[in-house]
C-alpha positions in Angstrom: -64.4 -21.8 76.2 -66.6 -24.2 74.2 -67.7 -27.5 75.4 -65.7 -29.2 72.7 -62.6 -27.4 73.6 -63.1 -28.2 77.2 -63.6 -31.9 76.5 -60.5 -32.1 74.3 -58.2 -29.2 75.1 -55.3 -30.6 73.0 -57.4 -31.0 69.8 -56.5 -27.5 68.4 -52.9 -27.7 69.5 -51.3 -29.3 66.4 -47.6 -29.2 65.5 -46.5 -25.6 64.9 -48.4 -22.3 65.2 -51.6 -22.4 63.1 -51.8 -18.7 62.6 -48.1 -18.5 61.5 -48.6 -21.2 59.0 -51.6 -19.4 57.5 -49.6 -16.1 57.3 -46.6 -17.9 55.6 -48.9 -19.6 53.1 -50.8 -16.4 52.3 -47.5 -14.4 51.9 -46.0 -17.1 49.7 -48.9 -16.9 47.3 -48.8 -13.1 47.3 -45.0 -13.1 46.6 -45.4 -15.5 43.8 -48.1 -13.3 42.2 -46.1 -10.2 42.6 -42.9 -11.8 41.2 -44.8 -13.1 38.2 -46.4 -9.7 37.6 -43.0 -8.0 37.8 -41.4 -10.4 35.3 -44.3 -10.0 32.9 -44.0 -6.2 33.3 -40.3 -6.4 32.5 -40.9 -8.5 29.4 -43.6 -6.1 28.3 -41.2 -3.1 28.8 -38.4 -4.8 26.8 -40.8 -5.7 24.0 -42.2 -2.2 23.9 -38.7 -0.7 23.9 -37.5 -2.8 21.0 -40.6 -2.1 19.0 -40.3 1.7 19.5 -36.6 1.7 18.6 -37.3 -0.4 15.5 -39.9 2.1 14.4 -37.7 5.2 15.1 -34.4 3.7 13.8 -35.1 1.0 11.2 -32.2 -1.3 10.5 -30.2 -0.7 7.3 -30.8 -2.9 4.3 -28.2 -5.7 4.3 -27.1 -7.1 1.0 -25.9 -10.6 1.3 -22.8 -11.3 -0.8 -21.9 -14.8 -1.8 -18.2 -15.4 -1.4 -16.5 -17.3 -4.2 -13.1 -18.9 -3.7 -10.8 -18.3 -6.7 -7.5 -20.0 -7.1 -4.7 -17.8 -8.3 -3.0 -20.7 -10.1 -5.7 -20.6 -12.8 -5.6 -16.8 -13.3 -4.2 -15.6 -16.6 -1.2 -13.3 -16.5 -2.0 -9.6 -16.7 -1.6 -7.8 -20.1 1.7 -6.1 -20.7 2.5 -2.8 -22.5 4.8 -4.5 -25.0 2.2 -4.1 -27.8 1.3 -0.5 -27.1 3.1 1.8 -29.6 5.0 4.8 -28.2 3.5 8.2 -28.5 4.3 10.1 -31.7 7.1 12.8 -31.4 6.0 16.4 -31.2 5.8 18.4 -34.3 8.9 20.4 -35.4 9.2 23.8 -33.7 9.3 26.8 -36.0 12.6 28.6 -36.5 11.2 31.8 -35.0 8.8 31.4 -32.1 6.9 33.8 -30.0 8.6 35.3 -27.0 11.3 37.9 -26.2 13.3 39.0 -29.3 16.5 38.5 -27.3 18.4 35.3 -27.8 19.8 33.2 -25.0 23.5 32.4 -25.0 26.9 33.7 -24.3 27.2 37.4 -25.3 30.1 38.2 -27.6 31.6 41.8 -27.5 31.7 43.5 -30.9 33.1 47.0 -31.9 30.7 49.9 -31.9 31.1 50.3 -35.7 29.5 46.8 -36.2 26.4 47.7 -34.2 23.4 48.3 -36.5 21.7 51.6 -36.3 18.4 50.0 -35.6 19.7 47.7 -32.9 17.6 47.6 -29.8 18.7 48.1 -26.3 20.3 45.3 -24.4 17.9 42.7 -23.0 17.5 42.7 -19.2 18.0 39.6 -17.0 14.3 38.7 -17.0 14.2 38.6 -20.8 17.4 36.5 -21.1 16.0 34.0 -18.6 12.9 33.5 -20.8 14.6 33.7 -24.2 15.3 30.9 -26.6 18.5 30.2 -28.5 16.9 31.3 -31.8 15.2 34.4 -30.4 11.5 35.2 -30.6 9.4 37.5 -32.8 9.2 40.1 -30.0 5.7 39.3 -29.0 6.5 39.0 -25.4 3.5 37.8 -23.3 5.6 37.4 -20.1 6.1 33.6 -20.5 9.0 31.5 -21.8 9.8 31.4 -25.5 8.7 28.5 -27.6 11.2 25.9 -28.5 13.7 26.5 -25.6 16.4 23.8 -26.0 14.7 22.1 -29.0 16.3 21.8 -32.4 13.5 22.2 -34.9 15.5 20.0 -37.4 16.3 17.2 -34.9 14.5 13.9 -35.0 13.3 13.5 -31.4 13.3 10.0 -30.0 11.1 9.6 -26.9 12.3 6.7 -24.7 9.7 5.1 -22.5 10.8 4.7 -18.9 10.4 1.2 -17.6 7.9 0.9 -14.7 9.7 -0.5 -11.7 7.5 -2.6 -9.4 7.5 -2.1 -5.7 9.0 -4.8 -3.5 5.6 -5.7 -2.2 3.8 -5.7 -5.6 2.6 -9.0 -7.0 3.9 -9.6 -10.5 2.5 -12.7 -12.3 5.3 -14.3 -14.3 5.4 -17.6 -16.3 9.0 -18.2 -15.2 10.8 -16.8 -12.1 14.3 -15.4 -12.4 16.8 -18.2 -12.4 20.1 -18.5 -10.5 22.4 -21.0 -8.9 21.3 -21.0 -5.3 23.9 -23.7 -4.1 26.7 -21.7 -5.7 25.5 -18.5 -4.0 25.4 -20.3 -0.7 29.0 -21.6 -1.2 30.2 -18.0 -1.9 28.9 -16.8 1.4 31.9 -15.9 3.7 31.0 -16.0 7.4 31.5 -12.6 9.0 34.4 -12.8 11.5 32.6 -10.8 14.2 29.6 -13.1 14.0 31.8 -16.2 13.9 33.7 -15.1 17.0 30.5 -14.5 18.9 28.9 -17.8 17.7 26.0 -16.0 15.9 23.9 -18.1 13.5 20.8 -17.2 11.6 19.2 -16.4 8.3 18.9 -13.2 6.2 16.1 -12.8 3.7 17.3 -10.6 0.8 15.0 -9.2 -1.9 16.6 -8.4 -5.3 15.0 -6.6 -8.2 16.0 -8.5 -11.4 15.8 -6.4 -14.5 14.9 -7.4 -18.0 18.6 -8.0 -18.8 19.2 -10.2 -15.7 21.1 -7.5 -13.8 20.2 -6.5 -10.2 18.5 -3.1 -10.2 17.9 -2.9 -6.5 18.4 -4.9 -3.4 16.9 -4.8 0.1 17.1 -6.8 3.3 13.6 -7.9 4.3 14.3 -10.0 7.4 17.4 -10.7 9.4 18.2 -12.7 12.5 21.2 -10.5 13.2 22.5 -7.3 11.6 26.1 -8.6 11.5 25.0 -11.0 8.8 23.3 -8.5 6.5 26.4 -7.1 4.7 27.7 -10.5 3.7 24.3 -11.7 2.5 23.9 -8.6 0.3 27.4 -9.0 -1.1 26.8 -12.7 -2.0 23.5 -11.9 -3.8 25.1 -9.0 -5.8 27.8 -11.4 -7.0 25.2 -13.8 -8.5 24.3 -14.1 -12.1 20.5 -14.1 -12.8 18.3 -14.8 -15.7 15.3 -12.5 -16.0 11.7 -13.4 -15.3 9.5 -14.2 -18.3 5.9 -13.0 -18.8 4.0 -13.6 -22.1 7.3 -14.7 -23.6 9.0 -11.3 -22.8 11.5 -10.6 -20.0 10.2 -8.4 -17.2 11.5 -6.8 -14.1 10.5 -8.7 -11.0 11.5 -9.0 -7.3 12.9 -12.3 -6.1 13.4 -13.2 -2.4 16.5 -15.2 -1.5 17.1 -16.7 2.0 20.8 -16.7 3.0 21.7 -19.1 5.8 24.6 -18.8 8.2 25.6 -22.0 10.1 28.7 -22.7 12.2 30.2 -26.1 11.6 
């Protein structure tokens, strides 16, 4: 023991263990260094991974599209087919067309004496099925004869079929179909079964109004209770409508009508 320690033996005995404090301080610094190094390593790995993935799998080219809000109130109505002329009728069929020589129709028995010497054998079922009413020239290629059911002297009139819109199709019209809604609601007769059970509600009926104002089709779109559907459809069918107008012409369009059922 040194002289200084002997003179003052309590000089080195400070509060706490000196060696333990040095170990804690040294380990704390070491832990800080290790932790910082680990975080830097993780950041480096993440950066390297993203760089490699971007090189191997480059991102697709993204085209930026600017959205424009358009109001449907200012849109012009779509063009109609009213000005399109109908297709020309087909040319007149010749009196004698190619196909089996046999003529289709009801066979008539005749005496043997009236049969021409050069008459051919009777046609079989296959020839009769493919023959026309005027008979062919005998050039049978295995198909149907030309002009089956067509009168060569008749003036054919081709009628264009009206395109019926679907119930979910949007049809732009200048004027919606008109009807007396209050009168329709007054004609509604409350179903007895629904009235006895205290059932109230609303039925949304969609009706296809034709060019002449008549109802071409009708569907129940929504209903609070099925007991109310039949009466709602009956009331709509008994209503007079005026057709919708588009470009000054009547068009077929769907109209949706809510029918309310309330107990007083």
